[in-house]
TORDRENTI-615845 format. One line per field, with one value per residue: residue in three letters; x, y, z of N, C-alpha, C in turn; chain. Coordinates in steps of 0.001 Angstrom, whole numbers, plus 500000, padded with zeros to 6 digits. Each point is the difference from the previous one (the first is absolute). Layout:
<recs>
code	[ALA|...]
n_px	[X|...]
n_py	[Y|...]
n_pz	[Z|...]
ca_px	[X|...]
ca_py	[Y|...]
ca_pz	[Z|...]
c_px	[X|...]
c_py	[Y|...]
c_pz	[Z|...]
unit	[A|...]
</recs>
This chain:
<recs>
code	[UNK|UNK|UNK|UNK|UNK|UNK|UNK|UNK|UNK|UNK|UNK|UNK|UNK|UNK|UNK|UNK|UNK|UNK|UNK|UNK|UNK|UNK|UNK|UNK|UNK|UNK|UNK|UNK|UNK|UNK|UNK|UNK|UNK|UNK|UNK|UNK|UNK|UNK|UNK|UNK|UNK|UNK|UNK|UNK|UNK|UNK|UNK|UNK|UNK|UNK|UNK|UNK|UNK|UNK|UNK|UNK|UNK|UNK|UNK|UNK|UNK|UNK|UNK|UNK|UNK|UNK|UNK|UNK|UNK|UNK|UNK|UNK|UNK|UNK|UNK|UNK|UNK|UNK|UNK|UNK|UNK|UNK|UNK|UNK|UNK|UNK|UNK|UNK|UNK|UNK|UNK|UNK|UNK|UNK|UNK|UNK|UNK|UNK|UNK|UNK|UNK|UNK|UNK|UNK|UNK|UNK|UNK|UNK|UNK|UNK|UNK|UNK|UNK|UNK|UNK|UNK|UNK|UNK|UNK|UNK|UNK|UNK|UNK|UNK|UNK|UNK|UNK|UNK|UNK|UNK|UNK|UNK|UNK|UNK|UNK|UNK|UNK|UNK|UNK|UNK|UNK|UNK|UNK|UNK|UNK|UNK|UNK|UNK|UNK|UNK|UNK|UNK|UNK|UNK|UNK|UNK|UNK|UNK|UNK|UNK|UNK|UNK|UNK|UNK|UNK|UNK|UNK|UNK|UNK|UNK|UNK|UNK|UNK|UNK|UNK|UNK|UNK|UNK|UNK|UNK|UNK|UNK|UNK|UNK|UNK|UNK|UNK|UNK|UNK|UNK|UNK|UNK|UNK|UNK|UNK|UNK|UNK|UNK|UNK|UNK|UNK|UNK|UNK|UNK|UNK|UNK|UNK|UNK|UNK|UNK|UNK|UNK|UNK|UNK|UNK|UNK|UNK|UNK|UNK|UNK|UNK|UNK|UNK|UNK|UNK|UNK|UNK|UNK|UNK|UNK|UNK|UNK|UNK|UNK|UNK|UNK|UNK|UNK|UNK|UNK|UNK|UNK]
n_px	[567027|500248|498153|499045|499579|499299|500675|499981|500197|501092|501429|500529|501098|500756|500763|499215|499748|499064|499782|498656|500262|498957|500530|499921|500965|500039|501302|499628|501503|499764|500157|500912|499393|499765|501325|499596|499475|500834|500811|499664|501034|501278|500011|500061|499253|501037|500095|501466|500360|500199|501512|500024|500646|501123|499814|501123|500774|501059|499519|498708|500227|499154|499305|499339|498975|499663|499021|499678|499467|499048|499765|501247|499424|499333|500009|500147|499394|499576|499780|499259|499506|499545|499842|499764|500004|500558|499794|498774|500389|499446|500838|501254|499240|500111|501441|500005|498836|500006|499675|498161|499809|498162|500033|500805|498789|499411|501018|500123|498408|500125|500868|498865|500973|499472|498543|500987|500671|498942|499520|499743|500703|499354|501392|500826|501467|499439|499879|501225|500624|499398|500313|501302|500218|499250|500167|500746|500513|500434|499538|499994|501148|500401|499548|500553|500585|499589|500361|501197|498955|499359|501100|500348|500462|500123|500748|500534|500869|499703|500491|501307|499594|500778|500378|500661|498931|499529|499493|499457|499372|500542|505224|499343|499178|499078|499825|499895|499122|499166|500162|499570|500295|500621|500704|500060|500212|499507|498748|501151|500050|500956|499863|498892|500551|500095|498706|499738|501055|499652|498725|500323|500580|498892|499346|500899|499496|500641|500301|500844|500213|500066|500569|500662|499752|500219|500701|500609|499691|500524|500523|499598|499905|499736|498886|501105|499099|500891|500643|499300|498968|500730|499600|498571|500136|501209|499487|498751|500596|500388|498703|499623|498700|498830]
n_py	[377084|498688|500258|500025|498138|500001|498894|499281|498707|500287|500395|498595|500471|499510|501210|500376|501300|499309|501569|499661|501485|499535|500952|500357|499151|499743|500190|499271|500256|499149|500084|499633|500246|501296|499253|499486|500898|500931|498854|499570|501394|499499|501660|500410|500524|500517|500001|500657|500549|501328|498912|501353|499294|500179|499676|499494|500326|498790|499103|500511|499855|498777|500514|499089|500638|499793|499204|500327|498766|500588|498730|501448|501072|499757|498582|501159|500351|498797|499749|501151|499035|499168|501009|500527|498394|500786|500256|500521|500041|500687|500326|500296|501029|500150|499841|500537|500638|499005|500617|499811|501894|499858|498901|500415|501232|499091|499681|501126|500334|498701|501032|499348|499887|498632|500441|500938|499016|499230|501284|500024|499928|498818|500202|499577|500503|499711|499005|499797|500986|499314|499020|500196|500098|498953|499183|501146|499650|498784|500171|500993|499466|499674|501045|500485|499289|500288|500473|499367|499279|500410|500777|499241|498935|499337|500261|499999|499175|501316|499619|500057|500979|499694|500627|501109|499660|501409|500667|500511|499114|499782|469323|500261|500833|498821|500757|500501|499147|500647|501369|499626|501297|500417|498540|500184|501275|499484|499397|499486|501254|500344|500951|499204|499322|501304|500796|499348|499664|501316|499711|498158|500516|500519|498255|499641|499622|499191|500557|499426|500118|501366|499593|499334|500789|501068|498843|499792|501455|499885|499295|500656|501122|499411|500413|500076|501389|499941|501116|500201|499274|500529|501312|499494|499122|500435|500975|498863|499574|501483|499065|500579|500413|499827]
n_pz	[504932|499436|500435|498511|499340|499058|499633|498667|500626|499183|501542|500606|499925|499924|499708|499168|499840|499130|499844|499221|499826|499713|499346|501048|500136|501350|500096|500845|500863|500220|501129|500098|501326|499723|499713|500655|500682|499376|500109|500633|499669|499062|499327|501536|500221|500143|501469|499960|501026|499687|500123|499782|499235|500001|499393|500401|499204|500007|501230|500328|498634|499900|499457|500075|499795|500735|499860|501076|500210|500271|500459|500616|500643|500554|499201|499113|500547|500298|498854|500440|500518|498952|499536|501143|499936|500684|498666|500065|498268|498486|499231|501047|500158|498719|500529|500758|499438|500159|501144|500168|499920|500038|499339|499338|499950|500271|499360|499230|500170|499682|499748|499378|500516|500204|499701|500918|500238|500162|500092|498431|500077|501216|500577|500697|499375|498810|500081|500896|498973|498962|500718|499915|498533|499672|501180|500540|499020|500485|500965|499230|499528|500787|500315|498575|501125|500589|499379|500287|500783|498751|499893|498910|500956|498857|499526|499273|500134|500304|498846|500377|499691|500162|500665|500615|500159|499481|500878|498907|500534|499730|507148|499498|499958|500532|499153|500951|500982|498960|500575|501178|500442|499231|499854|500793|499672|498554|500904|500556|499938|499174|499979|500156|499082|499119|500086|499852|499225|499567|499982|499516|499226|499592|500145|499114|499196|499493|499292|499642|501645|499788|498794|500753|501243|498603|499605|501351|500103|499169|500153|501221|499390|499223|500607|500578|500060|500890|500233|500323|499565|499151|500388|500282|498847|499522|500659|499283|498623|500703|500025|499091|500812|499016]
ca_px	[500541|498688|500299|499007|499757|499030|499449|499745|500980|500632|500794|500473|501096|500542|499884|499112|498551|500075|498445|500089|499375|499965|500998|501563|499975|501020|500470|499742|500362|499050|500094|499868|499466|498783|500267|499029|498782|499807|499889|498115|499053|500434|498821|499241|500018|500719|500824|501137|500561|501762|501029|501034|501376|500900|500959|501563|500658|501099|501120|499702|500146|498570|498768|498606|498697|499099|498994|499867|498370|500070|498514|499139|501191|501494|500927|500948|501024|500607|501253|501053|500642|500845|501152|500918|501292|501506|500677|499040|499343|498624|500075|500160|498538|498965|500373|500030|498843|499343|498726|499544|500472|499967|500691|501624|499865|499400|501219|500842|499585|500037|501619|499963|501180|500221|499876|500356|501093|499246|500129|501298|501424|499865|500015|499417|500245|499148|498687|500238|499834|498864|499038|500202|499369|498564|498881|498914|498948|498822|498706|498589|500358|499640|498427|498728|500593|498368|499561|500643|499704|500124|501147|500699|500852|501234|500005|500856|500954|500465|501717|500500|500522|501344|499627|499740|498887|499712|498397|499982|498967|500499|499314|498461|499282|498623|498890|499013|498946|499074|499535|498473|498956|498800|499594|498897|499282|499694|499216|501282|500875|501490|500109|499662|500642|501214|499907|499913|501545|500561|499357|500309|501151|499986|499789|501209|500321|500985|499093|499940|499076|498479|499529|499465|498665|498952|500021|498836|498634|499007|499987|499576|498612|500496|499093|500189|499849|500274|501284|499875|500092|501463|501181|499825|500370|501246|500318|499187|500678|500702|499590|499921|499002|499343]
ca_py	[499007|499081|499316|499063|499825|499342|499339|498825|499749|499497|498946|499680|499145|499345|500997|501098|500040|501151|500303|500831|500979|500907|499339|499654|498878|499933|498367|499922|498794|499342|498926|498351|500138|500302|499489|498838|500876|501134|499105|499764|500794|500724|499857|500823|501251|500227|501795|499514|501041|499741|501222|500517|499929|500134|498929|500827|499115|500288|500946|501292|500808|501177|499618|499209|499661|498633|500037|498360|499610|499083|499722|500818|501060|498976|499325|500820|500552|498933|500017|501351|499829|498555|500824|501064|499304|500178|498670|499315|500871|499183|498666|498581|499861|499230|498665|499789|500373|498596|499650|501346|500839|499826|498871|500483|500829|498897|499129|501390|500288|498904|499396|498546|499831|498355|500341|500976|499621|499286|500685|500035|501073|500791|499230|499915|501014|500926|499707|500772|500793|500147|499917|501034|501316|499622|499635|500892|500647|499222|499319|500319|499411|498676|499749|500056|498205|498918|500759|499179|498734|499356|499935|498910|500222|500151|500166|499412|500805|500970|499685|500905|500730|500903|501658|500262|501297|501003|500436|501451|500336|499459|500198|500049|500052|500212|501285|500065|500683|501422|499963|499539|501400|500897|499045|499104|501106|501104|501461|501138|500769|500137|500998|499603|498683|500457|500408|498343|499876|500959|500338|499225|500337|501051|500355|499696|499091|500602|500009|498453|499226|500615|499427|498324|500131|500498|499177|499254|500536|499622|498331|499305|500664|500383|500588|501302|500495|501447|500147|500284|498793|499498|500173|499472|499194|500356|499778|499065|499105|500261|500401|501400|499965|500833]
ca_pz	[500137|499882|501548|500433|498950|500049|499070|499675|500379|498634|499872|501059|500400|501108|500840|499165|499137|499154|500888|499028|500612|498471|498473|500746|500760|500594|500669|501200|500774|501028|501130|500273|500720|498986|498426|499445|500001|498862|498583|499719|499852|498793|499486|500860|500321|501556|500369|500653|500993|499687|500656|498889|500244|499036|499639|499784|499069|499593|501237|499926|498864|499470|501264|499588|500834|500659|500734|500685|500593|501370|500121|501049|500444|501661|499436|499753|501688|500699|499075|500355|501315|500133|499120|500717|500973|499235|499708|499069|498814|499769|499310|501132|501105|498617|499350|501411|500861|499739|500596|500232|500498|501993|500846|500366|501539|501063|500194|500713|501659|500720|499824|498915|499404|499134|499023|499073|499277|498901|498727|499399|500186|501343|500761|501541|500740|499410|500953|501052|499637|499644|501281|500798|499546|499615|500728|500348|498943|498820|500489|499563|498753|500563|500479|498926|499081|499573|499201|499061|500218|498980|499595|499820|500852|499316|498153|498821|500353|498575|499916|500155|498939|500151|500437|501260|500106|501189|500058|500246|500929|501535|500637|499605|501543|499276|500248|500821|499248|500512|501509|500072|500215|498581|499585|501264|500519|498939|500393|500791|498724|500282|500780|501237|500061|500342|501827|500983|500420|501068|501443|500863|500261|501449|501341|500060|498670|498865|498427|499478|500896|499608|498626|500389|500492|499215|499155|500788|500222|498299|499558|501024|499702|498836|500046|500498|499304|500828|500526|501556|500148|500101|501191|500962|499622|500267|501160|500898|500068|500656|501580|500371|499848|498910]
c_px	[498365|500147|499138|500179|498527|499607|500083|501632|499954|500542|500568|501325|500820|500070|499340|498623|499843|498175|500062|498749|499240|501015|501382|500377|501033|500516|500466|500444|499322|500762|499692|498609|498715|499694|498878|498526|499882|500054|498520|498961|499623|498702|498816|500377|500655|500459|500908|500194|501594|500461|501146|501982|500756|501588|501169|500081|501302|500824|499662|500330|498758|498695|498624|498831|499459|498661|499857|498004|499874|497896|498898|500736|500247|500608|501110|500141|500724|501723|500773|500718|501184|501368|500202|500795|501483|500395|499196|499437|499087|500486|499554|498563|498982|500160|499567|498943|499267|498590|499651|500733|499944|500889|501252|499825|499786|501303|500846|499436|500348|501241|500471|501531|499940|499173|500137|501576|499791|499900|500964|501177|499745|501077|500087|500205|498811|498643|499619|499524|498699|499052|500246|499797|498320|499553|498728|499509|498815|499414|498374|500217|499621|498311|499376|500578|497902|499799|500516|500379|499850|501174|501000|501485|501682|499797|501127|501341|500953|501319|500465|500093|500896|499935|498978|499086|500152|498647|499984|498914|501134|500798|498439|499247|498328|499242|499344|498313|499475|499699|498228|499618|499434|499124|498713|499053|499499|499731|500850|500595|501554|499494|499326|501460|501415|499907|499733|501262|500317|499699|500860|501716|500217|499898|501309|500324|501243|499310|499914|498924|498528|499607|499983|498884|498741|499761|499181|498946|499273|500119|498864|498347|500174|498735|500099|500002|500443|501495|499452|499552|501084|501425|499305|499923|501164|500263|499627|501466|501135|499446|499680|498314|499375|499690]
c_py	[499366|499204|498741|499861|499239|499785|498431|499260|498756|498489|500407|499319|500264|501138|501164|499217|501254|500127|501202|500778|500847|499446|500113|498921|500652|498955|500673|499006|499349|499161|498478|499371|499837|499074|498759|500494|500241|498815|499656|500912|500511|499821|500965|501185|500177|501421|499535|501381|499489|501520|499988|500044|500211|498618|500268|498837|500826|500477|500988|500838|500837|499207|499878|500492|498602|500245|498481|500387|499569|500183|500456|500737|499533|499781|500820|500789|498999|499751|501231|499951|499070|500432|500990|499096|500035|497991|499352|501139|499682|498668|498548|500058|499444|498520|499107|499482|498915|499568|501116|500913|500008|498676|500624|500741|499305|499221|501330|500097|498919|499472|498888|500237|499211|500625|501136|499764|499042|500790|500208|501252|501029|499271|500317|501710|501326|499676|500660|501428|500657|500038|501201|501542|500481|499835|500869|500838|499285|499100|500281|499382|498300|499791|499307|498357|499417|501369|499475|498810|499209|500130|499072|500286|500438|500338|499863|501780|501019|499912|501932|501094|501367|501564|500068|501245|500823|500212|501401|500519|499718|498357|500035|500127|500722|501553|500178|500130|501100|499723|500081|501120|499954|498893|499571|501032|501147|501424|501063|500464|500227|501051|499354|498836|500973|500812|498874|500049|501116|500121|499074|500843|501373|499171|498875|498937|500046|499624|498441|499291|500529|499534|498757|499846|499965|499088|498725|500104|499779|498736|499639|500786|500789|500912|501603|501269|501895|499605|499942|498072|499115|499886|499456|498690|499589|499792|499355|498944|499976|500136|501195|499982|500696|501344]
c_pz	[500233|501056|499771|498539|499623|498520|499396|500444|498801|500089|501272|500137|501448|501136|499392|499471|498859|499787|498494|500506|498178|499198|500924|501185|500969|500692|501360|501033|501444|500893|499654|500239|498408|498715|500091|500414|498888|498721|500194|499983|498423|499055|500675|500329|501279|500218|500699|500752|499321|500590|498709|500525|499142|500204|499499|498453|499441|501175|500162|499201|499864|500982|499041|500740|499737|500931|500813|499908|501060|500285|501188|500066|501354|499278|499500|501229|500408|499131|499727|501549|500270|498809|500897|500881|499205|499270|499074|499459|499871|499261|500834|500651|499101|499965|501736|500602|499006|500493|500498|500990|501493|500242|500242|500936|500706|500483|500877|501303|500838|499789|499516|498912|499007|498945|498875|499836|498851|498754|499618|500054|501119|500836|501466|500731|499028|501018|501074|499934|500122|501397|500889|499660|499702|500911|500637|498660|498883|500736|499758|498482|500745|500052|498799|499482|499767|498434|498730|499665|498819|499420|500066|501142|499612|498399|499605|500363|498587|499875|500390|498447|500215|500595|501090|500043|501378|499762|499774|501026|501371|499523|499570|501488|498883|500541|501454|499675|500446|501095|499941|500089|498534|499663|500857|500231|499053|500529|500466|499187|500934|501391|501372|500739|500842|501217|500738|500519|500400|501061|501128|500013|501230|501075|500352|499934|499347|498469|499723|501079|499492|499132|500368|500546|499424|499214|500912|500207|498624|500192|500922|499743|498691|499186|500628|499142|500262|500311|501914|500017|499560|501108|501054|500119|500393|501439|501185|499844|501042|501514|500560|499517|499146|500807]
unit	[A|A|A|A|A|A|A|A|A|A|A|A|A|A|A|A|A|A|A|A|A|A|A|A|A|A|A|A|A|A|A|A|A|A|A|A|A|A|A|A|A|A|A|A|A|A|A|A|A|A|A|A|A|A|A|A|A|A|A|A|A|A|A|A|A|A|A|A|A|A|A|A|A|A|A|A|A|A|A|A|A|A|A|A|A|A|A|A|A|A|A|A|A|A|A|A|A|A|A|A|A|A|A|A|A|A|A|A|A|A|A|A|A|A|A|A|A|A|A|A|A|A|A|A|A|A|A|A|A|A|A|A|A|A|A|A|A|A|A|A|A|A|A|A|A|A|A|A|A|A|A|A|A|A|A|A|A|A|A|A|A|A|A|A|A|A|A|A|A|A|A|A|A|A|A|A|A|A|A|A|A|A|A|A|A|A|A|A|A|A|A|A|A|A|A|A|A|A|A|A|A|A|A|A|A|A|A|A|A|A|A|A|A|A|A|A|A|A|A|A|A|A|A|A|A|A|A|A|A|A|A|A|A|A|A|A|A|A|A|A|A|A]
</recs>
């Protein structure tokens, strides 16, 4: 199975890219959110982390191997979670993910149905199912929001290209702003942020309120550099002595 491709980006269309690796050129499907950024890198060397799946043709009478390319392993893992939701196949997910993946994860964690329903092909019922099935699984992806701040908030929607995909590995609403955690505190790694949230949960906060306290603490003290200091600052907001 091909899990990574490194080569020269020769062309980017509405839903796929062509990458030259030596004398071989690979056609790779890409999420709608990545189209604009990749178009700006045509002619450069790129690395895409890939997912190999089989796309049915002729109502399932035959299958063709396809590759999907992601800009990070974390994006690939998040995509696999999204496509585990009933009714969201590979092609539908590629068209629906028009904003950076961490922002979708943040919407799921915060139960922000408005943002989810604003995604192409995601109705309210599907959005509710995403929250129900994925809320406890995508928090680490939501924490990555600051890492993709330079990505476009939206990209051209890809046109549907018939055929259902089955992986071999298995009202308009404005998108929410990226959470302040990773953007305001670049010195704090994902692990420290998650540890701080977990401690607050163990102290009795629900996960969403814990995240909110962390965000508020970082807004007040953006130079916090450790999980312990972050926890103390968050508790101080509730009137608990540091």
